[in-house]
mmCIF file of the N, C-alpha and C atoms, coordinates in Angstrom:
data_MODEL
# 
_entry.id   MODEL 
# 
loop_
_atom_site.group_PDB 
_atom_site.id 
_atom_site.type_symbol 
_atom_site.label_atom_id 
_atom_site.label_alt_id 
_atom_site.label_comp_id 
_atom_site.label_asym_id 
_atom_site.label_entity_id 
_atom_site.label_seq_id 
_atom_site.pdbx_PDB_ins_code 
_atom_site.Cartn_x 
_atom_site.Cartn_y 
_atom_site.Cartn_z 
_atom_site.occupancy 
_atom_site.B_iso_or_equiv 
_atom_site.pdbx_formal_charge 
_atom_site.auth_seq_id 
_atom_site.auth_comp_id 
_atom_site.auth_asym_id 
_atom_site.auth_atom_id 
_atom_site.pdbx_PDB_model_num 
ATOM 1   N N  . MET A 1 1  ? -9.898  -20.539 122.345 1.00 0.00 ? 1  MET A N  1 
ATOM 2   C CA . MET A 1 1  ? -9.296  -21.039 123.213 1.00 0.00 ? 1  MET A CA 1 
ATOM 3   C C  . MET A 1 1  ? -10.164 -21.793 123.685 1.00 0.00 ? 1  MET A C  1 
ATOM 4   N N  . GLY A 1 2  ? -9.593  -23.370 124.244 1.00 0.00 ? 2  GLY A N  1 
ATOM 5   C CA . GLY A 1 2  ? -10.528 -24.474 125.028 1.00 0.00 ? 2  GLY A CA 1 
ATOM 6   C C  . GLY A 1 2  ? -9.022  -25.603 125.661 1.00 0.00 ? 2  GLY A C  1 
ATOM 7   N N  . ARG A 1 3  ? -9.527  -26.279 126.630 1.00 0.00 ? 3  ARG A N  1 
ATOM 8   C CA . ARG A 1 3  ? -8.747  -26.908 126.621 1.00 0.00 ? 3  ARG A CA 1 
ATOM 9   C C  . ARG A 1 3  ? -10.186 -28.390 127.593 1.00 0.00 ? 3  ARG A C  1 
ATOM 10  N N  . PHE A 1 4  ? -9.286  -29.576 126.793 1.00 0.00 ? 4  PHE A N  1 
ATOM 11  C CA . PHE A 1 4  ? -10.406 -30.569 127.159 1.00 0.00 ? 4  PHE A CA 1 
ATOM 12  C C  . PHE A 1 4  ? -9.547  -31.585 127.717 1.00 0.00 ? 4  PHE A C  1 
ATOM 13  N N  . LEU A 1 5  ? -9.798  -32.279 128.269 1.00 0.00 ? 5  LEU A N  1 
ATOM 14  C CA . LEU A 1 5  ? -8.912  -33.830 129.241 1.00 0.00 ? 5  LEU A CA 1 
ATOM 15  C C  . LEU A 1 5  ? -10.117 -35.105 128.951 1.00 0.00 ? 5  LEU A C  1 
ATOM 16  N N  . CYS A 1 6  ? -9.591  -36.005 127.946 1.00 0.00 ? 6  CYS A N  1 
ATOM 17  C CA . CYS A 1 6  ? -10.100 -36.897 127.537 1.00 0.00 ? 6  CYS A CA 1 
ATOM 18  C C  . CYS A 1 6  ? -9.426  -37.918 127.986 1.00 0.00 ? 6  CYS A C  1 
ATOM 19  N N  . ALA A 1 7  ? -10.077 -38.720 129.169 1.00 0.00 ? 7  ALA A N  1 
ATOM 20  C CA . ALA A 1 7  ? -9.761  -40.243 130.202 1.00 0.00 ? 7  ALA A CA 1 
ATOM 21  C C  . ALA A 1 7  ? -9.916  -41.270 129.502 1.00 0.00 ? 7  ALA A C  1 
ATOM 22  N N  . GLY A 1 8  ? -9.223  -42.058 129.412 1.00 0.00 ? 8  GLY A N  1 
ATOM 23  C CA . GLY A 1 8  ? -9.855  -43.602 129.028 1.00 0.00 ? 8  GLY A CA 1 
ATOM 24  C C  . GLY A 1 8  ? -10.221 -44.463 127.701 1.00 0.00 ? 8  GLY A C  1 
ATOM 25  N N  . VAL A 1 9  ? -9.354  -43.269 126.674 1.00 0.00 ? 9  VAL A N  1 
ATOM 26  C CA . VAL A 1 9  ? -9.201  -43.726 125.761 1.00 0.00 ? 9  VAL A CA 1 
ATOM 27  C C  . VAL A 1 9  ? -8.870  -45.014 125.011 1.00 0.00 ? 9  VAL A C  1 
ATOM 28  N N  . ILE A 1 10 ? -9.492  -45.652 124.396 1.00 0.00 ? 10 ILE A N  1 
ATOM 29  C CA . ILE A 1 10 ? -8.816  -47.094 123.941 1.00 0.00 ? 10 ILE A CA 1 
ATOM 30  C C  . ILE A 1 10 ? -7.543  -46.557 122.856 1.00 0.00 ? 10 ILE A C  1 
ATOM 31  N N  . PRO A 1 11 ? -6.360  -47.256 123.227 1.00 0.00 ? 11 PRO A N  1 
ATOM 32  C CA . PRO A 1 11 ? -5.335  -46.998 122.151 1.00 0.00 ? 11 PRO A CA 1 
ATOM 33  C C  . PRO A 1 11 ? -5.626  -47.877 120.653 1.00 0.00 ? 11 PRO A C  1 
ATOM 34  N N  . GLY A 1 12 ? -5.151  -46.548 119.766 1.00 0.00 ? 12 GLY A N  1 
ATOM 35  C CA . GLY A 1 12 ? -5.612  -47.252 118.766 1.00 0.00 ? 12 GLY A CA 1 
ATOM 36  C C  . GLY A 1 12 ? -4.970  -45.599 117.626 1.00 0.00 ? 12 GLY A C  1 
ATOM 37  N N  . SER A 1 13 ? -5.430  -45.338 116.194 1.00 0.00 ? 13 SER A N  1 
ATOM 38  C CA . SER A 1 13 ? -5.205  -43.984 115.640 1.00 0.00 ? 13 SER A CA 1 
ATOM 39  C C  . SER A 1 13 ? -5.989  -43.048 115.663 1.00 0.00 ? 13 SER A C  1 
ATOM 40  N N  . TYR A 1 14 ? -5.974  -42.411 115.743 1.00 0.00 ? 14 TYR A N  1 
ATOM 41  C CA . TYR A 1 14 ? -7.734  -41.197 115.868 1.00 0.00 ? 14 TYR A CA 1 
ATOM 42  C C  . TYR A 1 14 ? -7.208  -40.013 114.610 1.00 0.00 ? 14 TYR A C  1 
ATOM 43  N N  . THR A 1 15 ? -7.416  -39.142 114.698 1.00 0.00 ? 15 THR A N  1 
ATOM 44  C CA . THR A 1 15 ? -7.633  -37.588 113.591 1.00 0.00 ? 15 THR A CA 1 
ATOM 45  C C  . THR A 1 15 ? -8.459  -37.196 115.192 1.00 0.00 ? 15 THR A C  1 
ATOM 46  N N  . ILE A 1 16 ? -8.051  -36.217 115.490 1.00 0.00 ? 16 ILE A N  1 
ATOM 47  C CA . ILE A 1 16 ? -8.461  -34.827 116.399 1.00 0.00 ? 16 ILE A CA 1 
ATOM 48  C C  . ILE A 1 16 ? -8.324  -33.881 115.628 1.00 0.00 ? 16 ILE A C  1 
ATOM 49  N N  . VAL A 1 17 ? -9.439  -32.809 115.500 1.00 0.00 ? 17 VAL A N  1 
ATOM 50  C CA . VAL A 1 17 ? -9.356  -31.587 115.119 1.00 0.00 ? 17 VAL A CA 1 
ATOM 51  C C  . VAL A 1 17 ? -10.777 -31.021 116.147 1.00 0.00 ? 17 VAL A C  1 
ATOM 52  N N  . ALA A 1 18 ? -10.080 -29.379 115.930 1.00 0.00 ? 18 ALA A N  1 
ATOM 53  C CA . ALA A 1 18 ? -10.915 -28.140 116.879 1.00 0.00 ? 18 ALA A CA 1 
ATOM 54  C C  . ALA A 1 18 ? -11.455 -27.841 115.370 1.00 0.00 ? 18 ALA A C  1 
ATOM 55  N N  . VAL A 1 19 ? -13.386 -27.431 115.640 1.00 0.00 ? 19 VAL A N  1 
ATOM 56  C CA . VAL A 1 19 ? -13.777 -26.569 115.172 1.00 0.00 ? 19 VAL A CA 1 
ATOM 57  C C  . VAL A 1 19 ? -14.481 -25.419 115.830 1.00 0.00 ? 19 VAL A C  1 
ATOM 58  N N  . GLU A 1 20 ? -14.775 -24.671 115.640 1.00 0.00 ? 20 GLU A N  1 
ATOM 59  C CA . GLU A 1 20 ? -14.914 -23.570 116.009 1.00 0.00 ? 20 GLU A CA 1 
ATOM 60  C C  . GLU A 1 20 ? -16.474 -23.393 115.935 1.00 0.00 ? 20 GLU A C  1 
ATOM 61  N N  . ASP A 1 21 ? -17.265 -22.880 117.429 1.00 0.00 ? 21 ASP A N  1 
ATOM 62  C CA . ASP A 1 21 ? -18.568 -23.116 117.583 1.00 0.00 ? 21 ASP A CA 1 
ATOM 63  C C  . ASP A 1 21 ? -19.199 -23.913 116.653 1.00 0.00 ? 21 ASP A C  1 
ATOM 64  N N  . ALA A 1 22 ? -19.360 -25.168 117.370 1.00 0.00 ? 22 ALA A N  1 
ATOM 65  C CA . ALA A 1 22 ? -19.709 -26.140 116.464 1.00 0.00 ? 22 ALA A CA 1 
ATOM 66  C C  . ALA A 1 22 ? -20.514 -26.648 117.575 1.00 0.00 ? 22 ALA A C  1 
ATOM 67  N N  . TRP A 1 23 ? -21.086 -26.518 118.418 1.00 0.00 ? 23 TRP A N  1 
ATOM 68  C CA . TRP A 1 23 ? -22.269 -26.997 119.569 1.00 0.00 ? 23 TRP A CA 1 
ATOM 69  C C  . TRP A 1 23 ? -22.973 -28.060 118.971 1.00 0.00 ? 23 TRP A C  1 
ATOM 70  N N  . GLY A 1 24 ? -23.734 -27.354 118.331 1.00 0.00 ? 24 GLY A N  1 
ATOM 71  C CA . GLY A 1 24 ? -25.179 -27.630 117.529 1.00 0.00 ? 24 GLY A CA 1 
ATOM 72  C C  . GLY A 1 24 ? -25.627 -28.679 116.274 1.00 0.00 ? 24 GLY A C  1 
ATOM 73  N N  . PHE A 1 25 ? -24.328 -29.329 116.340 1.00 0.00 ? 25 PHE A N  1 
ATOM 74  C CA . PHE A 1 25 ? -23.855 -29.630 114.992 1.00 0.00 ? 25 PHE A CA 1 
ATOM 75  C C  . PHE A 1 25 ? -24.720 -31.042 115.137 1.00 0.00 ? 25 PHE A C  1 
ATOM 76  N N  . GLU A 1 26 ? -25.028 -31.947 114.237 1.00 0.00 ? 26 GLU A N  1 
ATOM 77  C CA . GLU A 1 26 ? -25.579 -33.466 114.117 1.00 0.00 ? 26 GLU A CA 1 
ATOM 78  C C  . GLU A 1 26 ? -24.221 -33.994 113.430 1.00 0.00 ? 26 GLU A C  1 
ATOM 79  N N  . TRP A 1 27 ? -23.375 -34.025 114.805 1.00 0.00 ? 27 TRP A N  1 
ATOM 80  C CA . TRP A 1 27 ? -22.437 -35.372 113.881 1.00 0.00 ? 27 TRP A CA 1 
ATOM 81  C C  . TRP A 1 27 ? -22.556 -36.483 113.447 1.00 0.00 ? 27 TRP A C  1 
ATOM 82  N N  . LEU A 1 28 ? -23.438 -37.054 114.109 1.00 0.00 ? 28 LEU A N  1 
ATOM 83  C CA . LEU A 1 28 ? -23.900 -38.613 113.873 1.00 0.00 ? 28 LEU A CA 1 
ATOM 84  C C  . LEU A 1 28 ? -24.145 -38.461 111.956 1.00 0.00 ? 28 LEU A C  1 
ATOM 85  N N  . GLN A 1 29 ? -24.712 -37.639 111.033 1.00 0.00 ? 29 GLN A N  1 
ATOM 86  C CA . GLN A 1 29 ? -25.156 -37.554 110.397 1.00 0.00 ? 29 GLN A CA 1 
ATOM 87  C C  . GLN A 1 29 ? -23.934 -38.173 109.156 1.00 0.00 ? 29 GLN A C  1 
ATOM 88  N N  . PRO A 1 30 ? -24.318 -38.432 108.316 1.00 0.00 ? 30 PRO A N  1 
ATOM 89  C CA . PRO A 1 30 ? -23.227 -38.446 107.038 1.00 0.00 ? 30 PRO A CA 1 
ATOM 90  C C  . PRO A 1 30 ? -22.491 -37.375 106.397 1.00 0.00 ? 30 PRO A C  1 
ATOM 91  N N  . GLY A 1 31 ? -21.575 -37.249 106.141 1.00 0.00 ? 31 GLY A N  1 
ATOM 92  C CA . GLY A 1 31 ? -21.075 -36.495 105.396 1.00 0.00 ? 31 GLY A CA 1 
ATOM 93  C C  . GLY A 1 31 ? -20.750 -35.087 106.726 1.00 0.00 ? 31 GLY A C  1 
ATOM 94  N N  . VAL A 1 32 ? -21.163 -35.192 107.761 1.00 0.00 ? 32 VAL A N  1 
ATOM 95  C CA . VAL A 1 32 ? -20.732 -33.571 108.467 1.00 0.00 ? 32 VAL A CA 1 
ATOM 96  C C  . VAL A 1 32 ? -19.616 -33.818 108.878 1.00 0.00 ? 32 VAL A C  1 
ATOM 97  N N  . LEU A 1 33 ? -18.777 -34.892 109.588 1.00 0.00 ? 33 LEU A N  1 
ATOM 98  C CA . LEU A 1 33 ? -17.638 -34.948 110.087 1.00 0.00 ? 33 LEU A CA 1 
ATOM 99  C C  . LEU A 1 33 ? -16.318 -34.972 108.552 1.00 0.00 ? 33 LEU A C  1 
ATOM 100 N N  . ALA A 1 34 ? -16.825 -35.890 107.707 1.00 0.00 ? 34 ALA A N  1 
ATOM 101 C CA . ALA A 1 34 ? -15.922 -35.482 106.660 1.00 0.00 ? 34 ALA A CA 1 
ATOM 102 C C  . ALA A 1 34 ? -15.775 -34.121 106.108 1.00 0.00 ? 34 ALA A C  1 
ATOM 103 N N  . ARG A 1 35 ? -15.971 -32.857 106.035 1.00 0.00 ? 35 ARG A N  1 
ATOM 104 C CA . ARG A 1 35 ? -15.901 -31.550 105.952 1.00 0.00 ? 35 ARG A CA 1 
ATOM 105 C C  . ARG A 1 35 ? -14.693 -31.212 106.732 1.00 0.00 ? 35 ARG A C  1 
ATOM 106 N N  . TYR A 1 36 ? -14.518 -31.849 107.614 1.00 0.00 ? 36 TYR A N  1 
ATOM 107 C CA . TYR A 1 36 ? -13.429 -31.375 108.863 1.00 0.00 ? 36 TYR A CA 1 
ATOM 108 C C  . TYR A 1 36 ? -12.149 -32.531 109.243 1.00 0.00 ? 36 TYR A C  1 
ATOM 109 N N  . VAL A 1 37 ? -12.817 -33.495 109.524 1.00 0.00 ? 37 VAL A N  1 
ATOM 110 C CA . VAL A 1 37 ? -11.337 -34.214 109.225 1.00 0.00 ? 37 VAL A CA 1 
ATOM 111 C C  . VAL A 1 37 ? -9.875  -33.862 108.289 1.00 0.00 ? 37 VAL A C  1 
ATOM 112 N N  . GLN A 1 38 ? -10.291 -33.969 107.863 1.00 0.00 ? 38 GLN A N  1 
ATOM 113 C CA . GLN A 1 38 ? -8.765  -33.157 105.944 1.00 0.00 ? 38 GLN A CA 1 
ATOM 114 C C  . GLN A 1 38 ? -8.420  -32.407 106.903 1.00 0.00 ? 38 GLN A C  1 
ATOM 115 N N  . HIS A 1 39 ? -9.160  -31.169 107.753 1.00 0.00 ? 39 HIS A N  1 
ATOM 116 C CA . HIS A 1 39 ? -7.843  -30.092 108.726 1.00 0.00 ? 39 HIS A CA 1 
ATOM 117 C C  . HIS A 1 39 ? -7.183  -30.650 109.811 1.00 0.00 ? 39 HIS A C  1 
ATOM 118 N N  . GLY A 1 40 ? -7.646  -31.805 110.308 1.00 0.00 ? 40 GLY A N  1 
ATOM 119 C CA . GLY A 1 40 ? -7.328  -33.016 111.469 1.00 0.00 ? 40 GLY A CA 1 
ATOM 120 C C  . GLY A 1 40 ? -5.869  -33.031 111.553 1.00 0.00 ? 40 GLY A C  1 
ATOM 121 N N  . GLN A 1 41 ? -5.809  -33.511 113.165 1.00 0.00 ? 41 GLN A N  1 
ATOM 122 C CA . GLN A 1 41 ? -4.714  -33.957 112.858 1.00 0.00 ? 41 GLN A CA 1 
ATOM 123 C C  . GLN A 1 41 ? -4.432  -35.292 113.717 1.00 0.00 ? 41 GLN A C  1 
ATOM 124 N N  . ASN A 1 42 ? -3.847  -36.491 112.785 1.00 0.00 ? 42 ASN A N  1 
ATOM 125 C CA . ASN A 1 42 ? -3.226  -37.588 113.076 1.00 0.00 ? 42 ASN A CA 1 
ATOM 126 C C  . ASN A 1 42 ? -2.833  -37.743 114.587 1.00 0.00 ? 42 ASN A C  1 
ATOM 127 N N  . LEU A 1 43 ? -3.294  -38.872 115.635 1.00 0.00 ? 43 LEU A N  1 
ATOM 128 C CA . LEU A 1 43 ? -2.614  -38.988 116.774 1.00 0.00 ? 43 LEU A CA 1 
ATOM 129 C C  . LEU A 1 43 ? -2.738  -40.736 117.036 1.00 0.00 ? 43 LEU A C  1 
ATOM 130 N N  . THR A 1 44 ? -1.747  -41.147 117.486 1.00 0.00 ? 44 THR A N  1 
ATOM 131 C CA . THR A 1 44 ? -1.229  -42.250 118.012 1.00 0.00 ? 44 THR A CA 1 
ATOM 132 C C  . THR A 1 44 ? -1.765  -42.397 119.386 1.00 0.00 ? 44 THR A C  1 
ATOM 133 N N  . ILE A 1 45 ? -2.267  -43.277 120.262 1.00 0.00 ? 45 ILE A N  1 
ATOM 134 C CA . ILE A 1 45 ? -2.482  -43.277 121.402 1.00 0.00 ? 45 ILE A CA 1 
ATOM 135 C C  . ILE A 1 45 ? -1.778  -44.907 122.262 1.00 0.00 ? 45 ILE A C  1 
ATOM 136 N N  . GLY A 1 46 ? -1.083  -44.692 123.390 1.00 0.00 ? 46 GLY A N  1 
ATOM 137 C CA . GLY A 1 46 ? -1.023  -45.954 123.097 1.00 0.00 ? 46 GLY A CA 1 
ATOM 138 C C  . GLY A 1 46 ? -1.146  -46.491 124.527 1.00 0.00 ? 46 GLY A C  1 
ATOM 139 N N  . PRO A 1 47 ? -0.730  -47.462 125.229 1.00 0.00 ? 47 PRO A N  1 
ATOM 140 C CA . PRO A 1 47 ? -1.957  -48.263 125.889 1.00 0.00 ? 47 PRO A CA 1 
ATOM 141 C C  . PRO A 1 47 ? -0.271  -47.439 127.871 1.00 0.00 ? 47 PRO A C  1 
ATOM 142 N N  . LEU A 1 48 ? -1.484  -46.737 128.586 1.00 0.00 ? 48 LEU A N  1 
ATOM 143 C CA . LEU A 1 48 ? -1.166  -45.567 129.796 1.00 0.00 ? 48 LEU A CA 1 
ATOM 144 C C  . LEU A 1 48 ? -0.889  -44.156 129.823 1.00 0.00 ? 48 LEU A C  1 
ATOM 145 N N  . MET A 1 49 ? -0.377  -43.809 128.535 1.00 0.00 ? 49 MET A N  1 
ATOM 146 C CA . MET A 1 49 ? 0.174   -42.612 127.859 1.00 0.00 ? 49 MET A CA 1 
ATOM 147 C C  . MET A 1 49 ? -0.687  -41.347 128.443 1.00 0.00 ? 49 MET A C  1 
ATOM 148 N N  . ARG A 1 50 ? -0.082  -40.543 128.276 1.00 0.00 ? 50 ARG A N  1 
ATOM 149 C CA . ARG A 1 50 ? -0.261  -39.162 129.054 1.00 0.00 ? 50 ARG A CA 1 
ATOM 150 C C  . ARG A 1 50 ? 0.781   -38.012 128.552 1.00 0.00 ? 50 ARG A C  1 
ATOM 151 N N  . GLY A 1 51 ? -0.137  -36.493 128.262 1.00 0.00 ? 51 GLY A N  1 
ATOM 152 C CA . GLY A 1 51 ? 1.061   -36.242 127.172 1.00 0.00 ? 51 GLY A CA 1 
ATOM 153 C C  . GLY A 1 51 ? -0.492  -35.070 126.966 1.00 0.00 ? 51 GLY A C  1 
ATOM 154 N N  . THR A 1 52 ? 0.020   -33.728 126.164 1.00 0.00 ? 52 THR A N  1 
ATOM 155 C CA . THR A 1 52 ? -0.337  -32.961 125.588 1.00 0.00 ? 52 THR A CA 1 
ATOM 156 C C  . THR A 1 52 ? -0.765  -32.465 123.794 1.00 0.00 ? 52 THR A C  1 
ATOM 157 N N  . VAL A 1 53 ? -1.762  -32.207 123.391 1.00 0.00 ? 53 VAL A N  1 
ATOM 158 C CA . VAL A 1 53 ? -1.444  -31.872 122.130 1.00 0.00 ? 53 VAL A CA 1 
ATOM 159 C C  . VAL A 1 53 ? -2.580  -30.511 121.955 1.00 0.00 ? 53 VAL A C  1 
ATOM 160 N N  . HIS A 1 54 ? -1.444  -30.205 121.024 1.00 0.00 ? 54 HIS A N  1 
ATOM 161 C CA . HIS A 1 54 ? -1.890  -28.934 121.040 1.00 0.00 ? 54 HIS A CA 1 
ATOM 162 C C  . HIS A 1 54 ? -2.078  -28.556 119.588 1.00 0.00 ? 54 HIS A C  1 
ATOM 163 N N  . LEU A 1 55 ? -3.304  -28.153 119.282 1.00 0.00 ? 55 LEU A N  1 
ATOM 164 C CA . LEU A 1 55 ? -3.550  -27.547 117.836 1.00 0.00 ? 55 LEU A CA 1 
ATOM 165 C C  . LEU A 1 55 ? -3.783  -26.510 117.605 1.00 0.00 ? 55 LEU A C  1 
ATOM 166 N N  . PRO A 1 56 ? -3.840  -26.448 116.379 1.00 0.00 ? 56 PRO A N  1 
ATOM 167 C CA . PRO A 1 56 ? -3.387  -25.536 115.220 1.00 0.00 ? 56 PRO A CA 1 
ATOM 168 C C  . PRO A 1 56 ? -4.742  -24.398 115.349 1.00 0.00 ? 56 PRO A C  1 
ATOM 169 N N  . ASP A 1 57 ? -4.866  -22.983 114.478 1.00 0.00 ? 57 ASP A N  1 
ATOM 170 C CA . ASP A 1 57 ? -6.048  -22.855 115.020 1.00 0.00 ? 57 ASP A CA 1 
ATOM 171 C C  . ASP A 1 57 ? -7.361  -23.613 114.876 1.00 0.00 ? 57 ASP A C  1 
ATOM 172 N N  . PRO A 1 58 ? -8.674  -23.262 115.421 1.00 0.00 ? 58 PRO A N  1 
ATOM 173 C CA . PRO A 1 58 ? -10.025 -24.378 114.837 1.00 0.00 ? 58 PRO A CA 1 
ATOM 174 C C  . PRO A 1 58 ? -10.623 -23.821 113.852 1.00 0.00 ? 58 PRO A C  1 
ATOM 175 N N  . VAL A 1 59 ? -10.658 -24.791 112.893 1.00 0.00 ? 59 VAL A N  1 
ATOM 176 C CA . VAL A 1 59 ? -11.745 -24.913 111.420 1.00 0.00 ? 59 VAL A CA 1 
ATOM 177 C C  . VAL A 1 59 ? -12.856 -23.736 111.962 1.00 0.00 ? 59 VAL A C  1 
ATOM 178 N N  . GLU A 1 60 ? -13.137 -23.179 111.070 1.00 0.00 ? 60 GLU A N  1 
ATOM 179 C CA . GLU A 1 60 ? -14.726 -22.367 110.592 1.00 0.00 ? 60 GLU A CA 1 
ATOM 180 C C  . GLU A 1 60 ? -14.946 -23.049 110.526 1.00 0.00 ? 60 GLU A C  1 
ATOM 181 N N  . VAL A 1 61 ? -16.736 -23.299 111.145 1.00 0.00 ? 61 VAL A N  1 
ATOM 182 C CA . VAL A 1 61 ? -17.221 -24.131 110.552 1.00 0.00 ? 61 VAL A CA 1 
ATOM 183 C C  . VAL A 1 61 ? -17.592 -24.357 108.968 1.00 0.00 ? 61 VAL A C  1 
ATOM 184 N N  . GLN A 1 62 ? -18.106 -24.772 107.756 1.00 0.00 ? 62 GLN A N  1 
ATOM 185 C CA . GLN A 1 62 ? -17.939 -25.257 106.616 1.00 0.00 ? 62 GLN A CA 1 
ATOM 186 C C  . GLN A 1 62 ? -19.301 -25.308 106.251 1.00 0.00 ? 62 GLN A C  1 
ATOM 187 N N  . PRO A 1 63 ? -19.745 -24.751 105.745 1.00 0.00 ? 63 PRO A N  1 
ATOM 188 C CA . PRO A 1 63 ? -21.470 -24.388 104.937 1.00 0.00 ? 63 PRO A CA 1 
ATOM 189 C C  . PRO A 1 63 ? -21.513 -26.112 104.512 1.00 0.00 ? 63 PRO A C  1 
ATOM 190 N N  . HIS A 1 64 ? -23.182 -26.011 104.690 1.00 0.00 ? 64 HIS A N  1 
ATOM 191 C CA . HIS A 1 64 ? -23.139 -27.235 104.415 1.00 0.00 ? 64 HIS A CA 1 
ATOM 192 C C  . HIS A 1 64 ? -22.883 -27.559 103.006 1.00 0.00 ? 64 HIS A C  1 
# 
């Protein structure tokens, strides 16, 4: 379980996902994020918006 504060997010539509033990992943490599986005939660951020988002259990690391 973790808690993160995301300040200064530009308003728009995002997909947020929690991935368990993925600190060493190369997220900028093509295809790495694609395996996880399908498990994410869509989120729309508006101007001056504040709130809390609760995600389900984290997604387990997917094999390459």
